C-alpha positions in Angstrom: 25.6 -49.6 93.6 23.2 -46.6 93.6 23.7 -46.2 89.9 22.9 -49.8 89.1 19.6 -49.5 91.0 18.8 -46.3 89.0 19.4 -48.0 85.7 17.2 -51.0 86.7 14.4 -48.6 87.6 14.7 -46.9 84.2 14.6 -50.3 82.5 11.5 -51.3 84.4 9.8 -48.1 83.1 10.8 -49.0 79.5 9.4 -52.5 80.0 6.1 -51.2 81.2 5.8 -48.7 78.3 6.7 -51.4 75.8 4.2 -53.8 77.1 1.5 -51.1 77.1 2.2 -50.2 73.4 2.6 -53.9 72.4 -0.7 -54.8 74.0 -2.4 -52.0 72.0 -0.8 -53.1 68.7 -0.7 -56.9 68.7 -0.5 -57.0 64.8 2.8 -55.2 64.6 5.5 -58.0 64.3 8.6 -55.9 65.1 7.0 -54.5 68.2 6.0 -58.0 69.6 9.5 -59.2 68.9 11.0 -56.2 70.6 9.0 -56.9 73.8 10.0 -60.6 73.7 13.8 -60.0 73.4 13.7 -57.3 75.9 12.2 -59.7 78.5 14.9 -62.2 77.6 17.6 -59.5 78.0 18.8 -59.9 74.4 19.7 -56.3 73.8 21.3 -56.9 70.4 18.1 -58.4 69.1 16.2 -55.5 70.7 18.4 -52.9 68.7 17.7 -54.8 65.5 13.9 -54.7 66.2 14.1 -51.0 66.9 15.9 -50.5 63.5 13.1 -52.2 61.8 10.6 -50.1 63.6 12.4 -46.9 62.7 12.3 -48.0 59.0 8.5 -48.5 59.3 8.2 -45.0 60.7 10.0 -43.4 57.9 7.8 -45.3 55.4 4.8 -44.1 57.3 6.0 -40.5 57.1 6.7 -40.9 53.4 3.3 -42.4 52.8 1.7 -39.5 54.6 3.6 -37.0 52.4 2.5 -39.0 49.4 -1.1 -38.7 50.4 -0.6 -35.0 51.0 0.9 -34.5 47.5 -1.7 -36.7 45.9 -4.3 -34.3 47.4 -2.6 -31.3 46.0 -2.2 -33.0 42.6 -5.8 -34.0 42.6 -6.9 -30.5 43.2 -4.9 -29.3 40.2 -5.7 -32.3 37.9 -7.7 -35.2 39.2 -7.2 -37.1 36.0 -3.4 -36.8 36.1 -3.4 -37.9 39.8 -5.5 -40.9 38.9 -3.2 -41.8 36.0 -0.2 -41.5 38.3 -1.7 -43.9 40.9 -2.8 -46.4 38.3 0.7 -46.4 36.7 2.3 -47.2 40.0 5.1 -44.8 39.3 6.1 -46.0 35.8 9.0 -44.3 34.1 6.7 -42.6 31.6 4.6 -41.0 34.4 7.7 -40.0 36.3 9.0 -38.2 33.2 5.6 -36.4 32.9 5.8 -35.5 36.5 9.2 -33.9 36.0 7.7 -31.6 33.3 4.6 -30.7 35.3 5.7 -27.1 35.9 6.0 -26.2 32.2 2.8 -28.1 31.5 1.1 -26.0 34.3 2.3 -22.9 32.6 0.9 -24.0 29.3 -2.4 -24.9 30.9 -2.7 -21.5 32.5 -1.8 -19.8 29.2 -4.5 -21.8 27.5 -7.0 -20.8 30.1 -6.1 -17.1 29.5 -6.6 -17.6 25.8 -9.9 -19.2 26.4 -11.2 -16.4 28.7 -10.0 -13.6 26.4 -12.9 -11.3 25.2 -14.1 -12.7 21.9 -13.3 -9.4 20.1 -12.8 -9.4 16.3 -9.3 -8.0 16.0 -9.9 -7.1 12.4 -13.0 -5.2 13.3 -11.2 -3.4 16.2 -8.4 -2.4 13.9 -10.9 -1.1 11.3 -12.6 1.0 14.0 -9.2 2.3 15.1 -8.4 3.2 11.5 -11.7 5.1 11.2 -10.9 7.0 14.4 -7.4 7.8 13.2 -8.8 9.1 9.9 -11.2 11.3 11.9 -8.4 12.6 14.0 -6.4 13.3 10.9 -9.2 15.2 9.3 -9.7 17.2 12.5 -6.0 18.0 12.8 -5.9 19.1 9.1 -8.9 21.3 9.6 -7.4 22.7 12.8 -4.0 23.3 11.1 -5.7 25.1 8.2 -7.7 27.3 10.6 -4.7 28.2 12.6 -2.6 28.9 9.5 -5.3 31.2 8.2 -5.7 32.8 11.6 -2.0 33.5 11.7 -1.9 34.8 8.1 -4.8 37.2 8.7 -4.1 38.1 12.3 -4.1 41.7 13.3 -0.4 41.7 14.5 0.6 40.5 11.0 -1.8 42.2 8.6 -1.9 45.9 9.2 -4.8 48.1 8.1 -2.7 49.4 5.3 -2.0 45.8 4.1 -5.8 45.1 4.1 -6.4 48.2 2.1 -3.7 47.1 -0.4 -5.3 43.6 -0.7 -8.7 45.1 -1.5 -7.2 47.5 -4.0 -5.4 44.6 -5.7 -8.6 42.5 -6.0 -10.5 45.6 -7.3 -7.7 46.3 -9.8 -7.8 42.8 -11.2 -11.6 43.0 -11.5 -11.3 46.3 -13.4 -8.6 44.9 -15.7 -10.9 42.0 -16.8 -9.5 40.4 -20.0 -7.1 43.3 -20.4 -8.5 44.4 -23.8 -10.1 47.8 -23.0 -9.0 51.3 -23.9 -7.3 51.8 -20.6 -5.8 48.2 -20.3 -2.2 49.4 -20.1 -3.0 51.9 -17.3 -5.1 49.3 -15.5 -2.3 46.7 -15.8 0.1 49.2 -14.2 -2.4 49.7 -11.4 -2.6 46.0 -10.8 1.2 45.7 -10.6 1.4 48.6 -8.2 -1.3 47.2 -6.0 0.2 43.7 -6.1 3.6 45.0 -5.2 2.1 46.9 -2.2 0.4 43.8 -0.8 2.9 41.2 -1.7 4.2 40.7 1.8 0.7 40.2 3.1 0.3 36.9 1.4 2.8 34.2 2.4 2.4 32.1 -0.8 1.5 33.4 -4.2 0.2 30.8 -6.7 0.1 32.1 -10.3 0.4 30.9 -13.8 3.4 32.1 -15.8 1.5 34.7 -17.9 0.1 36.3 -14.8 3.5 36.7 -13.2 4.6 38.6 -16.3 1.5 40.7 -16.5 1.0 41.6 -12.8 4.4 41.5 -11.1 6.9 44.3 -11.2 9.7 41.8 -11.6 12.7 42.4 -9.3 15.7 40.4 -8.3 15.1 38.0 -5.3 11.7 39.5 -4.7 10.7 36.1 -3.2 12.5 33.8 -0.8 11.8 30.6 -2.8 10.2 30.0 -6.2 8.6 26.6 -6.9 7.8 25.7 -10.6 5.4 22.8 -11.2 5.1 21.1 -14.6 8.4 22.6 -15.5 8.9 20.1 -18.3 6.2 22.1 -20.3 7.8 25.5 -19.6 10.2 26.7 -22.3 12.6 29.6 -22.6 9.9 32.0 -21.6 10.2 30.7 -18.0 14.0 31.3 -17.6 13.3 34.6 -15.8 11.8 32.7 -12.8 15.4 32.0 -11.7 15.7 35.8 -11.2 12.9 36.0 -8.7 14.4 34.2 -5.8 17.8 33.0 -4.5 16.4 29.4 -4.4 14.3 27.6 -7.0 12.6 24.2 -6.8 11.9 22.8 -10.3 9.3 20.0 -10.5 8.7 18.2 -13.7 9.2 15.0 -15.8 11.3 15.0 -18.9 9.4 11.8 -20.0 6.2 13.9 -20.4 5.2 16.5 -23.0 7.9 19.1 -23.6 7.4 22.6 -25.1 5.9 22.3 -28.6 7.4 25.6 -29.8 5.0 25.7 -32.7 5.8 28.6 -35.0 9.0 29.4 -33.1 12.2 29.5 -35.2 15.5 28.4 -33.7 17.3 31.1 -35.7 15.3 33.8 -33.9 16.0 32.2 -30.6 19.7 32.2 -31.2 19.6 35.9 -32.1 17.8 36.7 -28.9 20.2 34.6 -26.9 23.2 36.3 -28.5 21.8 39.7 -27.8 20.5 39.3 -24.2 22.5 36.3 -22.8 25.9 37.1 -24.3 27.7 36.5 -21.0 25.8 33.4 -20.1 27.8 30.2 -20.7 24.6 28.2 -21.0 23.0 30.5 -23.6 23.3 27.7 -26.3 20.7 25.7 -24.3 18.2 28.5 -24.5 18.5 28.7 -28.3 16.6 25.4 -28.5 12.9 26.3 -28.5 11.9 22.7 -27.4 14.2 22.8 -24.4 12.3 23.0 -21.1 13.0 24.7 -17.8 13.3 21.2 -16.3 16.0 20.3 -18.9 17.9 23.4 -18.0 17.6 22.9 -14.3 18.7 19.2 -14.6 21.8 20.2 -16.5 22.7 23.3 -14.7 22.0 22.6 -11.0 21.9 18.8 -10.6 20.8 17.5 -7.2 17.8 15.8 -8.8 15.5 14.0 -6.5 13.5 11.2 -8.3 10.1 10.4 -6.8 9.4 6.8 -7.5 6.1 6.4 -5.7 3.1 6.5 -8.0 -0.3 7.1 -6.4 -2.6 7.8 -9.4 -2.9 4.8 -11.7 -3.7 1.2 -11.0 -0.6 -1.0 -11.4 -1.5 -2.2 -14.9 -1.8 1.3 -16.3 1.4 2.8 -14.9 3.1 -0.4 -15.9 2.9 0.8 -19.6 4.7 4.1 -18.6 7.3 2.1 -16.8 7.9 -0.2 -19.7 7.9 2.6 -22.3 9.9 5.4 -20.7 11.2 4.9 -17.2 12.6 1.4 -17.0 15.0 2.0 -19.9 16.6 4.6 -17.6 16.7 2.2 -14.6 13.8 4.0 -13.0 10.6 2.2 -11.9 7.5 4.0 -10.7 6.1 1.8 -7.8 2.3 1.9 -7.7 1.3 2.3 -4.1 -2.4 2.5 -4.7 -4.3 -0.7 -4.1 -7.5 -1.4 -5.9 -10.9 -2.9 -4.7 -12.2 -6.3 -5.8 -15.0 -4.7 -7.9 -12.7 -2.5 -9.9 -12.9 -1.7 -13.6 -10.9 -3.7 -16.0 -7.7 -1.6 -16.5 -7.7 -1.8 -20.3 -10.7 -2.1 -22.7 -9.9 -2.3 -26.4 -12.1 -1.5 -29.4 -10.6 -2.4 -32.8 -12.3 -0.6 -35.8 -10.5 -2.1 -38.8 -12.9 -0.3 -41.2 -11.7 3.1 -39.9 -10.0 5.4 -42.4 -8.1 8.6 -41.8 -9.2 11.4 -44.0 -6.6 13.5 -45.7 -8.3 16.7 -44.8 -7.9 17.3 -41.1 -6.6 13.8 -40.5 -9.9 12.7 -38.9 -10.8 9.1 -38.5 -14.6 9.4 -38.3 -15.3 5.6 -38.0 -13.0 5.3 -35.0 -14.3 8.6 -33.5 -17.9 7.5 -33.9 -17.2 4.2 -32.2 -15.6 6.0 -29.3 -18.5 8.4 -29.0 -21.1 5.6 -29.0 -19.1 3.7 -26.4 -18.7 6.7 -24.2 -22.4 7.5 -24.3 -23.1 3.8 -23.3 -20.7 4.2 -20.4 -22.5 7.4 -19.3 -25.7 5.4 -19.0 -24.0 2.5 -17.2 -24.4 2.7 -13.4 -20.9 1.3 -13.1 -19.6 4.7 -14.3 -22.1 6.9 -12.4 -19.4 8.5 -10.2 -16.5 8.3 -12.7 -14.7 11.3 -14.2 -14.0 10.9 -17.9 -11.5 12.3 -20.4 -10.9 11.8 -24.1 -7.5 12.2 -25.8 -6.7 12.1 -29.5 -3.2 10.5 -29.7 -2.6 12.3 -33.0 -2.1 15.9 -31.9 -1.8 17.2 -35.4 -5.3 16.0 -36.4 -8.7 17.5 -35.8 -9.9 14.3 -34.2 -10.3 15.9 -30.7 -12.4 18.8 -32.2 -14.6 16.4 -34.1 -15.3 14.2 -31.0 -15.9 17.2 -28.8 -18.4 18.7 -31.3 -20.3 15.4 -31.6 -20.4 14.9 -27.8 -21.7 18.4 -27.2 -24.5 17.6 -29.6 -25.4 14.4 -27.7 -24.7 15.1 -24.1 -26.3 17.9 -22.0 -24.2 20.3 -20.0 -25.0 18.6 -16.6 -23.5 15.3 -17.9 -20.3 17.2 -18.8 -20.2 18.7 -15.4 -21.1 15.5 -13.5 -18.3 13.5 -15.1 -15.9 16.4 -15.5 -15.8 15.4 -19.1 -13.0 16.9 -21.2 -11.6 16.3 -24.7 -8.2 17.3 -25.9 -4.6 16.3 -26.7 -1.9 14.9 -24.5 -0.4 18.3 -23.9 -3.7 19.7 -22.9 -4.2 16.9 -20.3 -0.7 17.1 -18.8 -1.2 17.7 -15.0 -4.8 16.5 -15.1 -6.3 13.1 -14.4 -9.6 11.3 -14.9 -11.0 8.0 -13.6 -11.5 6.7 -17.1 -9.7 7.9 -20.3 -10.8 7.2 -23.8 -7.9 7.2 -26.3 -8.2 7.5 -30.0 -5.2 6.3 -32.0 -6.6 7.9 -35.2 -4.0 6.2 -37.5 -5.3 3.8 -40.1 -3.7 1.8 -42.9 -3.6 3.6 -46.3 -3.3 1.4 -49.3 -1.6 4.2 -51.2 0.8 5.4 -48.5 3.1 3.8 -46.1 2.4 4.4 -42.5 5.5 6.0 -40.9 6.7 4.7 -37.6 6.4 6.9 -34.5 9.6 6.4 -32.6 10.9 9.9 -31.6 10.8 11.2 -28.0 7.9 13.6 -28.7 5.6 10.6 -29.5 6.9 8.6 -26.5 6.1 11.6 -24.3 2.6 12.0 -25.7 1.7 8.4 -25.3 3.2 8.3 -21.8 1.1 11.3 -20.7 -2.1 10.1 -22.4 -2.2 6.6 -20.8 -1.1 7.8 -17.4 -3.9 10.3 -17.1 -6.2 7.4 -16.4 -6.6 6.4 -12.7 -8.8 3.3 -13.2 -9.4 2.4 -16.8 -8.2 3.1 -20.4 -10.5 2.6 -23.4 -8.2 2.3 -26.4 -9.7 2.7 -29.9 -7.6 1.8 -32.9 -8.1 1.2 -36.5 -4.6 0.1 -37.4 -3.7 -3.4 -36.3 -0.5 -4.6 -34.7 0.3 -6.7 -37.8 0.2 -3.5 -39.9 2.8 -1.8 -37.8 6.1 -3.3 -39.0 8.4 -1.5 -36.6 8.3 -2.9 -33.0 9.8 0.4 -31.8 6.8 2.3 -33.0 5.0 3.7 -29.9 1.7 2.6 -31.3 2.9 -1.0 -31.6 4.2 -0.9 -28.0 0.9 0.4 -26.7 -1.2 -2.1 -28.6 1.0 -5.0 -27.5 0.9 -3.9 -23.9 -2.8 -3.3 -23.8 -3.7 -6.6 -25.4 -1.3 -8.3 -23.0 -3.1 -6.8 -20.0 -6.6 -7.4 -21.5 -5.9 -11.1 -21.9 -3.7 -11.6 -18.8 -4.4 -14.3 -16.3 -2.7 -15.5 -13.2 -3.5 -19.1 -13.8 -0.1 -20.0 -15.0 1.7 -18.3 -12.2 1.4 -21.1 -9.7 3.0 -21.0 -6.3 5.0 -23.9 -5.0 5.1 -25.3 -1.5 8.1 -24.8 0.7 9.4 -26.7 3.7 7.4 -26.7 6.9 10.4 -27.4 9.0 13.4 -25.7 7.5 13.7 -21.9 7.0 14.0 -20.8 3.4 14.1 -17.3 1.9 12.5 -14.9 1.6 10.3 -15.9 4.6 11.0 -14.5 8.0 9.9 -17.5 10.0 8.7 -21.1 9.8 5.3 -19.8 10.9 5.1 -17.7 7.7 6.1 -20.7 5.7 3.4 -22.9 7.3 0.6 -20.3 6.7 2.0 -19.9 3.1 1.8 -23.6 2.5 -1.8 -23.8 3.9 -2.9 -21.2 1.4 -1.0 -22.6 -1.5 -2.5 -26.1 -0.8 -5.9 -24.5 -1.5 -4.6 -23.6 -5.0 -4.0 -19.8 -4.5 -1.1 -17.9 -5.8 0.8 -16.4 -2.9 3.7 -13.9 -3.0 5.9 -13.9 0.2 7.5 -10.7 1.4 5.6 -8.6 -1.1 7.2 -5.2 -1.8 4.5 -2.5 -1.2 6.9 0.4 -1.3 8.1 1.6 1.2 6.8 -1.3 3.2 6.8 -5.1 3.0 3.9 -7.5 3.5 4.4 -11.0 4.9 2.1 -12.8 2.4 0.0 -11.5 -0.5 -2.7 -13.7 -2.1 -2.9 -12.6 -5.7 -6.2 -12.8 -7.6 -7.1 -11.7 -11.1 -8.5 -8.4 -10.0 -7.7 -8.1 -6.3 -5.1 -9.2 -3.7 -5.2 -9.8 0.0 -2.5 -9.0 2.5 -1.9 -11.7 5.2 0.3 -10.7 8.2 1.8 -13.5 10.3 2.4 -12.2 13.8 4.9 -14.4 15.6 5.1 -14.9 19.4 8.4 -13.2 19.7 7.8 -10.0 21.7 9.5 -7.0 20.1 8.0 -4.3 22.3 5.2 -1.8 22.2 7.2 0.5 19.8 7.4 -2.2 17.2 3.7 -3.0 17.5 2.7 0.7 17.1 5.0 1.0 14.1 3.5 -2.2 12.5 -0.1 -1.0 13.0 0.7 2.4 11.5 2.3 0.6 8.5 -0.9 -1.4 8.1 -3.1 1.7 8.3 -1.0 3.5 5.8 -1.5 0.6 3.3 -5.2 0.4 4.1 -5.6 4.0 3.1 -4.3 2.9 -0.2 -6.9 0.2 -0.5 -5.2 -2.8 0.9 -7.2 -5.3 3.0 -5.5 -7.2 5.8 -6.0 -10.4 7.7 -3.7 -10.9 10.7 -2.9 -14.4 12.0 -1.3 -14.7 15.5 1.1 -17.7 15.9 -0.3 -18.8 19.3 -3.9 -18.7 17.9 -2.7 -20.6 14.8 -1.2 -23.5 16.7 -4.2 -23.7 19.2 -6.8 -23.7 16.4 -5.3 -23.8 12.9 -8.6 -24.2 11.0 -10.3 -21.3 12.8 -7.4 -19.0 11.8 -7.3 -20.2 8.2 -11.1 -19.7 8.0 -10.5 -16.0 8.5 -8.4 -16.0 5.3 -10.9 -18.1 3.3 -13.7 -15.7 4.3 -11.7 -12.6 3.2 -10.8 -14.3 -0.1 -14.4 -15.1 -0.8 -15.5 -11.6 0.0 -12.9 -10.2 -2.4 -13.7 -12.6 -5.2 -10.2 -14.1 -5.1 -10.4 -17.7 -6.3 -7.8 -20.4 -6.6 -5.7 -20.1 -9.8 -7.0 -23.3 -11.4 -10.5 -21.7 -11.7 -9.0 -19.1 -14.1 -7.9 -21.6 -16.7 -9.1 -19.4 -19.6 -9.7 -15.7 -20.1 -12.5 -14.7 -22.5 -11.0 -11.9 -24.6 -14.5 -10.6 -25.4 -14.7 -9.2 -21.8 -12.1 -6.6 -22.6 -11.6 -6.7 -26.4 -14.1 -5.8 -29.1 -13.6 -5.9 -32.9 -16.2 -4.0 -34.8 -16.8 -5.1 -38.4 -19.0 -2.1 -39.2 -19.7 1.3 -37.7 -21.8 1.3 -34.6 
């Protein structure tokens, strides 16, 4: 009975609380119904009303959470929160909501891109290149200073060695030209002094004749002997193998070999039989035209072929490749790039009136035209800082002597010195170089005599040397025409054909074709490269993908008539700091050779394509590189002159 009274008391408390809440919220239907059924004692209906109330409470909590999240979303993106409310939870907005986290990441990335310092990466890279060059120069100076400090240090050079060095210098001075009354005695003094101080100097650099004159030749008196221009050294150089246990022979059998003028093979054979009787290779030394390089190649092997060429512009060394190296499956790769305002690689002057005199084989008409043009170039500001050389391609003529005499009459000594002007034959120029070379072919058609073809190796070597002495430009003067040279193997015909081809060459017909924007194709490394390539091609430029700039490759090269631009496409794939450092060093190596770069970053390209392409257009304009359709025709008069009468 007590328990029933307790339950009734609890029920009365519930009724009072219910009435109190219901009076406060008369507009809540389920609460009014709950009070009514509780007064009637309908507890089943009361439970039903409570269930409805609990459902409303859960909705209220959800609505409160919605408002909280709406506030958070509004803080991040008011517009997105507004769009979501207006859409009333459409499937499209719900899908956007599911990808909000990646979108947020992209938004933050874009913010970082926007707030990056507005630095010009190309300018920063240029400044870095200048700093590295300065460091390189300082290191080179320091290395030279430390090397000299070591070579002349007191712990290495004793007082006696210093005395011997002074005696050697004084002995050489006393010897002079070696023609005096006591020349033999003075020469012995030089040898003795040199032998005494030989160990004091780590490296001795001497021409062949001085080694013979001043050294007391002994077996293995040096550790290593290095011979440069060995293809010009004949049998007289064989003793160099005796001087050291190791010898490094440097040369090119495609250049001028020993001329052996006045040397009889019969005499050579007798000497070989007498002094080299036990040498199994003595037959090779009996040929007066065989060089030390030929002997070393046959005897020792282990030839290392250097294929990088750093002197000539590509069009000039291209002749040597075509004439001498490519037939032996060797290609010299030009690694020197040229500026936009460079000289035309070949300039041709045809003097059909020129005639070769029988006496001295001089072609005065051709020579005078060359002299006049050279003097004109001397007065042209374009050639103000250029070194100049003149070669007569017919070594047996006196053409070089005639040209030199006339030039000495017309040009003062300071002009010769300023331009390092020199006149000679191919053999005399081997090992030398000039910015501009003037070549005189000399040969002319003779109505009474057939012009013999020049096809032997000796002529190929001469022409190879003569053309490849030029770094920037070749002026070719010829009287004989291609139509007058009937043998296509004639080296004169080959040079004329090549030179005229370069002088009239245009890139207008070498049009680049678009590739897919969406499917990878070779030789590209990425779709990003292909899209940049297509954007440039669409402008009408000729573009070469994956350009071979030995030993490196360049993503894209825009080729113009006289210049080319390197375009590097940097993808978003992170390859590490080591790769970035290697890539920048590659760029700086190529920039030292004259290449100009524009770097395009993939993220920047997709954020603002036009702004990135504008960097390329500006660089192309600066370099004078125009779309290929602008070069529809080439005016031969720019590089080719035909003179109808002497200048």
